[in-house]
C-alpha positions in Angstrom: 0.0 0.0 0.0 2.9 2.3 0.9 4.5 1.7 -2.5 1.2 2.5 -4.3 0.7 5.8 -2.4 4.3 6.8 -3.3 3.8 5.9 -6.9 0.6 7.8 -7.0 2.2 10.9 -5.5 5.1 10.7 -7.9 2.7 10.4 -10.9 0.7 13.5 -9.7 3.9 15.5 -9.2 5.1 14.7 -12.7 1.7 15.7 -14.3 1.6 18.9 -12.3 5.2 19.8 -13.3 4.4 19.1 -17.0 1.3 21.3 -16.8 3.3 24.1 -15.1 6.0 24.0 -17.8 3.2 24.1 -20.5 1.6 27.1 -18.8 4.9 29.0 -18.6 6.0 28.3 -22.1 6.2 31.5 -24.1 4.3 31.7 -27.3 6.0 32.8 -30.5 4.6 36.1 -31.7 7.1 36.8 -34.4 4.5 36.3 -37.2 1.3 37.0 -35.3 -0.1 39.8 -33.2 0.3 39.6 -29.5 -2.8 41.9 -29.3 -5.3 40.2 -31.7 -3.6 36.9 -32.8 -3.9 38.1 -36.5 -1.2 37.1 -38.9 1.4 39.8 -39.5 2.8 40.9 -42.9 0.0 39.0 -44.7 -0.5 39.6 -48.4 -4.2 39.9 -47.7 -3.5 43.1 -45.8 -2.1 42.3 -42.4 -0.1 44.9 -40.5 3.3 45.3 -42.2 6.1 45.0 -39.7 9.7 43.7 -39.9 10.3 41.5 -36.9 14.0 41.4 -37.8 14.4 45.2 -37.7 17.7 46.2 -36.1 18.2 48.6 -33.3 19.2 52.1 -34.0 22.2 52.5 -36.3 25.0 54.8 -35.1 25.0 57.9 -37.4 28.0 59.3 -39.2 30.5 60.9 -36.8 28.7 59.8 -33.6 29.7 57.6 -30.6 27.3 56.0 -28.2 26.9 57.5 -24.7 25.1 55.3 -22.3 22.9 57.3 -19.9 22.8 57.3 -16.2 22.7 59.3 -13.0 25.3 61.9 -12.1 25.8 65.0 -10.0 25.4 68.1 -12.2 27.0 71.3 -11.2 30.3 72.2 -9.6 31.4 70.9 -6.2 34.9 72.2 -6.6 36.3 75.6 -5.5 34.4 78.6 -6.6 36.6 81.7 -6.6 34.3 83.4 -9.1 31.3 83.1 -6.7 28.9 82.8 -9.7 26.5 80.6 -7.8 25.0 79.5 -11.1 25.7 75.8 -10.9 24.7 74.5 -7.5 25.1 70.7 -7.4 22.0 68.7 -8.2 21.4 65.1 -9.2 20.2 64.4 -12.7 19.4 61.4 -14.8 20.2 61.4 -18.5 18.9 59.0 -21.1 21.3 57.3 -23.5 22.2 59.3 -26.6 24.8 59.7 -29.3 27.3 62.6 -29.6 29.9 63.7 -32.2 33.3 62.3 -31.2 34.9 65.6 -32.2 33.8 69.2 -32.7 32.3 70.0 -36.1 35.3 70.8 -38.2 35.9 73.4 -40.9 35.7 70.6 -43.5 32.3 69.4 -42.3 30.9 73.0 -42.3 32.4 73.7 -45.8 30.5 70.7 -47.1 27.3 72.4 -45.8 28.2 75.7 -47.5 29.1 73.9 -50.8 25.7 72.2 -50.8 23.9 75.5 -50.2 25.9 77.2 -52.9 25.0 74.5 -55.4 21.3 74.3 -54.6 20.8 78.0 -53.8 23.4 79.8 -55.8 24.2 83.2 -54.1 24.6 84.7 -57.6 20.8 84.6 -57.8 19.3 87.5 -55.8 16.4 85.3 -54.7 18.8 82.9 -52.9 21.7 85.2 -51.9 20.6 85.6 -48.2 20.3 81.8 -47.7 24.0 81.3 -48.4 25.2 84.5 -46.7 23.2 83.7 -43.5 25.0 80.4 -43.2 28.6 81.6 -43.7 30.6 81.9 -40.4 31.8 85.3 -39.3 35.5 85.2 -40.1 36.0 88.7 -38.7 35.8 87.3 -35.1 39.6 86.7 -35.4 40.4 90.4 -35.6 41.8 92.2 -32.6 42.4 96.0 -32.5 45.8 95.4 -30.9 46.7 92.1 -32.5 47.8 90.9 -35.9 45.4 88.0 -36.7 44.7 88.6 -40.4 46.1 85.2 -41.3 43.3 83.5 -39.4 40.7 86.0 -40.8 41.7 85.1 -44.3 42.6 81.4 -44.0 41.1 79.7 -41.0 37.8 78.6 -42.5 38.8 77.6 -46.0 42.5 76.8 -46.1 43.1 73.0 -46.2 45.7 73.4 -43.5 42.8 74.1 -41.1 40.3 71.6 -42.6 40.4 69.3 -39.5 40.3 72.2 -37.0 37.0 73.0 -35.2 34.8 75.6 -37.0 34.4 78.9 -35.1 32.6 82.1 -35.9 29.3 80.2 -35.9 26.3 81.5 -33.9 24.0 79.2 -32.0 21.3 79.8 -34.7 23.7 78.7 -37.5 24.7 75.6 -35.5 21.1 74.6 -35.3 20.5 75.1 -39.0 23.6 73.0 -39.8 22.2 70.2 -37.6 18.9 70.3 -39.4 20.7 70.1 -42.8 22.8 67.2 -41.6 19.8 65.3 -40.5 18.2 65.4 -44.0 21.5 64.6 -45.8 22.2 61.6 -43.6 18.6 60.2 -44.0 18.6 61.0 -47.7 21.7 58.9 -48.1 20.2 56.1 -46.0 17.1 55.9 -48.3 19.3 55.9 -51.4 21.4 53.1 -49.9 18.2 51.1 -49.2 17.1 51.6 -52.8 14.1 53.8 -51.8 15.2 57.0 -53.6 16.7 57.2 -57.0 20.5 56.9 -57.1 22.2 60.3 -56.9 18.9 62.1 -56.8 20.4 64.3 -54.2 22.7 65.8 -56.8 19.9 66.8 -59.1 17.7 68.8 -56.8 16.5 72.2 -57.7 15.6 75.1 -55.3 12.3 74.1 -53.8 12.8 70.4 -54.4 15.2 69.5 -51.6 14.8 66.4 -49.5 13.4 66.8 -46.0 13.1 63.9 -43.6 9.8 65.2 -42.0 8.3 65.9 -45.4 9.1 62.3 -46.5 7.5 60.9 -43.4 4.4 63.1 -43.4 3.8 63.6 -47.1 6.1 61.3 -49.1 4.5 62.3 -52.4 5.7 65.9 -51.9 9.3 64.9 -51.5 11.6 66.3 -54.1 9.0 68.9 -54.9 6.4 66.3 -55.7 8.3 65.1 -58.8 7.6 61.5 -59.8 10.8 61.2 -61.7 14.2 62.9 -62.2 16.5 63.1 -65.2 20.1 62.3 -64.9 22.5 61.6 -67.8 19.5 61.8 -70.2 17.7 59.0 -68.4 14.6 59.2 -66.3 14.2 57.3 -63.1 11.7 57.2 -60.2 12.5 59.9 -57.7 11.1 57.8 -54.9 10.7 54.1 -55.4 7.5 52.5 -54.1 8.1 49.3 -52.0 5.1 47.5 -53.5 2.7 47.7 -56.4 -0.4 47.4 -54.2 -1.7 49.8 -51.6 0.2 48.4 -48.7 3.5 49.6 -47.3 4.2 52.0 -50.1 6.8 54.1 -48.4 9.4 53.8 -45.6 8.1 54.9 -42.2 9.6 55.2 -38.7 8.6 51.6 -38.0 11.1 50.4 -40.6 14.0 51.7 -38.5 16.0 53.1 -41.5 15.6 56.8 -40.8 17.6 58.2 -37.9 16.3 60.7 -35.3 17.4 64.3 -35.8 20.9 65.6 -35.4 20.7 68.5 -32.9 22.7 70.4 -30.3 23.2 68.5 -27.0 21.4 69.7 -24.0 23.5 71.2 -21.2 22.8 68.1 -19.0 23.9 65.7 -21.8 27.0 67.7 -22.6 28.2 67.8 -19.0 27.4 64.2 -18.4 29.3 63.2 -21.6 32.3 65.4 -20.7 32.7 63.8 -17.3 32.9 60.3 -18.8 32.0 58.5 -15.6 31.5 55.2 -17.4 35.1 54.2 -17.0 35.1 54.8 -13.2 33.4 53.0 -10.4 34.3 55.3 -7.5 31.7 56.6 -5.1 33.3 60.1 -4.8 33.3 60.4 -8.6 29.6 59.5 -8.7 29.0 62.2 -6.1 30.6 64.8 -8.3 34.2 64.9 -7.2 35.7 64.4 -10.7 37.1 67.7 -11.9 38.1 67.1 -15.6 37.1 64.8 -18.4 40.2 62.8 -17.5 41.0 61.2 -14.1 43.0 63.2 -11.6 43.2 66.8 -10.4 45.9 68.1 -12.8 46.0 69.2 -16.4 49.3 67.4 -17.2 49.7 63.7 -17.8 51.1 61.5 -15.0 51.6 58.5 -17.2 55.2 57.4 -17.5 55.4 57.6 -21.3 53.7 61.1 -21.5 54.5 62.5 -18.1 54.3 66.3 -18.2 52.3 66.6 -21.4 49.3 68.8 -21.4 46.0 67.0 -21.6 44.0 69.8 -23.3 44.5 73.0 -25.3 43.9 76.0 -23.1 45.6 79.3 -22.0 48.2 78.5 -19.3 48.8 82.0 -18.1 49.1 85.6 -19.2 50.7 85.6 -22.6 51.1 81.9 -22.5 48.8 80.1 -25.0 50.9 77.0 -25.6 54.0 76.9 -23.3 57.6 77.2 -24.2 58.4 75.8 -27.6 59.6 72.2 -27.5 58.7 69.3 -25.3 56.6 71.3 -22.8 54.5 73.0 -25.5 50.8 71.8 -25.7 51.0 71.8 -29.5 48.7 74.7 -30.2 48.5 78.5 -29.8 45.0 78.9 -31.2 42.7 76.0 -31.8 44.2 72.5 -32.4 43.4 69.9 -34.9 40.7 67.5 -33.6 41.9 64.4 -31.9 45.2 66.0 -30.9 44.6 64.9 -27.3 43.4 61.7 -25.8 39.6 61.1 -25.6 37.7 60.6 -22.4 36.1 57.3 -21.4 33.2 57.7 -23.8 35.6 58.1 -26.7 34.9 61.9 -27.0 37.7 64.2 -27.9 38.3 67.8 -26.7 35.5 67.9 -24.1 37.8 70.3 -22.3 39.8 73.0 -24.1 40.3 73.7 -27.8 36.9 75.5 -28.3 34.0 76.0 -26.0 30.8 74.6 -27.3 27.2 75.7 -27.8 24.5 73.6 -26.1 20.8 73.8 -26.7 19.7 75.4 -23.4 18.5 78.9 -22.8 20.6 80.2 -19.9 19.2 80.8 -16.4 21.3 81.2 -13.3 19.6 78.1 -11.7 18.8 74.6 -12.9 15.3 74.0 -11.6 15.9 70.4 -10.4 12.9 70.7 -8.0 10.6 70.6 -11.0 12.5 68.0 -13.1 15.5 65.8 -12.6 15.1 63.7 -15.8 16.6 64.8 -19.2 16.6 68.4 -17.9 16.4 71.0 -20.6 15.2 74.7 -20.7 14.3 75.9 -24.2 11.2 73.9 -25.3 9.2 75.7 -28.0 6.6 73.2 -29.2 5.5 73.5 -32.8 3.3 71.4 -35.2 3.0 70.9 -38.9 1.0 73.6 -40.7 -2.1 72.2 -42.4 -3.6 73.9 -45.4 -7.3 74.3 -46.3 -7.0 71.1 -48.4 -6.1 69.1 -45.3 -2.5 68.6 -46.4 0.7 69.7 -44.8 2.2 73.0 -46.1 5.6 72.5 -47.6 7.9 75.5 -47.7 8.4 76.9 -51.3 10.7 79.6 -52.5 7.9 82.1 -52.0 7.3 81.2 -48.4 10.8 81.1 -46.9 10.9 82.8 -43.5 13.9 85.1 -43.1 14.8 86.4 -39.6 16.6 89.6 -39.0 18.8 89.1 -36.0 19.6 91.7 -33.4 23.1 92.2 -35.0 21.5 92.9 -38.4 22.4 89.5 -39.9 19.6 87.9 -42.0 19.2 84.1 -41.9 16.7 81.7 -43.4 15.0 79.7 -40.6 13.6 77.1 -43.0 14.5 75.9 -46.5 12.3 74.9 -49.5 11.1 71.3 -49.2 10.7 71.4 -45.4 7.3 71.4 -43.7 6.2 74.8 -42.4 6.0 74.8 -38.6 3.5 76.8 -36.5 3.1 77.1 -32.7 0.9 74.6 -31.0 -2.5 76.0 -30.0 -5.5 75.2 -27.8 -6.1 72.0 -29.8 -2.9 70.5 -28.2 -2.9 72.3 -24.9 -6.6 72.1 -23.7 -6.9 70.3 -20.4 -3.3 69.2 -20.4 -1.3 69.1 -17.2 2.2 68.8 -18.7 2.2 71.9 -20.8 -0.1 74.8 -21.5 1.6 76.9 -24.3 4.0 76.7 -27.2 6.9 78.7 -25.8 8.2 77.3 -22.5 11.6 79.0 -22.4 10.7 81.1 -19.3 8.6 78.5 -17.5 8.7 78.9 -13.7 11.0 81.8 -14.4 8.9 84.8 -15.6 5.6 84.8 -13.7 4.9 86.1 -10.2 4.9 82.6 -8.8 8.6 82.2 -9.8 9.9 84.7 -7.3 8.9 85.8 -3.9 10.1 89.4 -4.6 9.0 89.6 -8.2 8.7 93.1 -9.6 7.2 93.9 -13.0 9.2 96.3 -15.2 6.7 98.9 -16.4 5.5 98.0 -19.9 8.3 95.6 -20.7 6.5 92.5 -22.0 7.6 89.4 -23.8 6.0 88.4 -27.1 3.2 86.5 -25.4 2.2 89.5 -23.3 3.6 88.3 -20.0 6.0 90.5 -18.0 9.7 89.6 -18.1 11.5 88.5 -14.9 14.8 89.7 -16.3 15.2 93.4 -17.1 17.4 92.9 -20.2 17.8 95.3 -23.2 15.2 95.1 -26.0 16.8 95.5 -29.4 14.7 95.9 -32.5 16.2 95.5 -35.9 14.1 95.4 -39.0 14.8 95.0 -42.7 12.6 97.0 -45.1 11.5 96.0 -48.6 14.8 97.2 -50.1 16.9 95.3 -47.6 18.0 98.4 -45.6 18.2 97.8 -41.9 16.5 99.9 -39.3 18.5 99.4 -36.1 16.6 100.5 -33.0 19.0 99.6 -30.2 18.0 99.8 -26.6 19.8 102.8 -25.0 18.0 102.6 -21.6 20.3 103.1 -18.6 17.9 101.1 -16.4 18.7 97.6 -17.7 20.1 95.3 -15.0 21.0 92.1 -16.9 21.8 90.6 -20.3 19.8 87.4 -19.5 16.7 86.8 -21.7 15.2 84.1 -23.8 17.8 84.6 -26.6 20.9 83.8 -24.7 22.2 80.3 -24.8 24.6 78.3 -22.6 28.0 77.3 -23.8 30.2 74.8 -22.0 33.8 73.8 -21.7 37.0 75.8 -21.8 38.7 77.0 -25.0 42.1 77.9 -26.3 41.5 81.4 -24.9 40.5 80.2 -21.4 42.4 79.4 -18.2 42.1 75.9 -16.7 39.3 77.1 -14.4 36.9 76.8 -17.3 37.9 73.2 -18.2 35.7 71.9 -15.5 32.6 70.4 -17.3 30.3 71.9 -14.6 31.3 75.5 -15.5 28.6 77.3 -17.5 28.5 80.6 -19.4 26.1 82.3 -21.8 26.3 84.3 -25.0 23.6 85.8 -27.4 22.3 83.1 -29.7 22.8 85.3 -32.8 26.4 86.3 -32.2 29.7 84.4 -32.7 33.2 84.4 -31.4 36.6 82.9 -32.2 36.5 80.5 -29.3 33.0 78.9 -29.4 32.3 75.9 -31.7 29.8 73.1 -31.4 29.2 69.4 -31.9 26.0 67.5 -32.6 24.1 65.0 -30.6 21.3 62.5 -31.4 18.7 60.9 -29.2 18.8 57.1 -28.6 15.6 55.2 -29.3 15.0 51.8 -27.7 17.1 50.2 -25.1 19.4 52.1 -22.7 22.4 50.0 -23.4 23.9 49.2 -26.8 23.1 45.5 -26.7 19.7 45.9 -25.1 20.7 44.0 -22.0 22.2 45.1 -18.7 25.9 44.4 -18.7 27.0 41.6 -16.3 30.3 41.2 -14.4 
């Protein structure tokens, strides 16, 4: 009887175990929907989806920066007493960043493209090209002889791999937008979606735009069905199938990359610190001073002991050291990759040139409101829709030119792009996360922002709200003949230069002492002006998993 009971228990245990395994077995949803059970990618009209779609490709010039938590803001000595970067803990999502600053050669490629597509010899296009050209006069000094840089730095091949300077924040943004479209245009051509070399045959008003292709693919390349090259006609945009399904590439296909853009201040500082190579508690808490390990600007390694680790001003009248072994190799900017990269593989995150970031400057980082992907500067827009219900694509007659406070005229959109307009009540009604289009002065311009807020007479911002910062108001207009009417603010009652048009720049430059090499240091400059010591590099958001392989690394 005992043996029978044991046998029965063993039988029941085996059956229960087999049922448990059957219940826990994961079904295969590669070819069917987890939501409905319907067959995917069916010829009869099932949802078209590529189960083998790869993760995000790394765009040209970029390196991967895995996100994480860090202490933003300085915790080192503060002899300047700026009090504009109090330590606060932030979390950054993974992203990509240029391994070097944007070089003269990279920027010249942009100018060459503009010159070919919008020839400045044509009066209709002249201001497009002129608005993109860097200001080479930034090199001039009333008591210095720098004409060799004024005449040669941007275009001479000897400087081709040097970081571009003389570029305003606005010009850097426009370069990033152009770069996005050229990279995605090449990706579609490589995948056989657009005609081979179609990018070389575009005419003004028919340029490729990523957002236009995604939102209105039939309007890409000016809506032309075909192009002519070498006497032969070919489809400008190839359709993926002859029926009505899956005609064009979409975001779900994973071919098109997110936009190139300027990094946020939080991203830039996190990337510059390069904490990924260190597992030290003090470093995590913000005790790391430079992009490299240690508290000194010279190398302590045996083979390179005494060598400078960055390009910066070492003292009064000392921009490179004594010629010979102790020299840092540069008196102005240096060729990119002249110094060792940090642990993320990023070069010159201290020294060489300071760099524009995306943020509007404020003396404080409002970490009490947000400590995740912090960024001040959001201006939300949407695609303009015409009366026919279709998106409005910018044409040569609808280019928007901006006259900047310094009188320079720039094109803020190019033909072929979708016209953008501010979001309105249709998007903001009953929302709790945002209530208007322009959020640059959020929690920093209304009475609830400050206990001692004082409105400044009739000084109002464009949306009718009083400004918290009593900064000059410059008004520069261009009349129909192109003549500028400069109405500069001559008031003696202004108390600050801070407003919604000043942007943060980070990192030290060849003109700066080592104090500014600390990634936590922050300064600001008008977004429409340029200098001989500020350059930039691009970033790109990471979509999908936080880590490169999609799994948490194991020891």
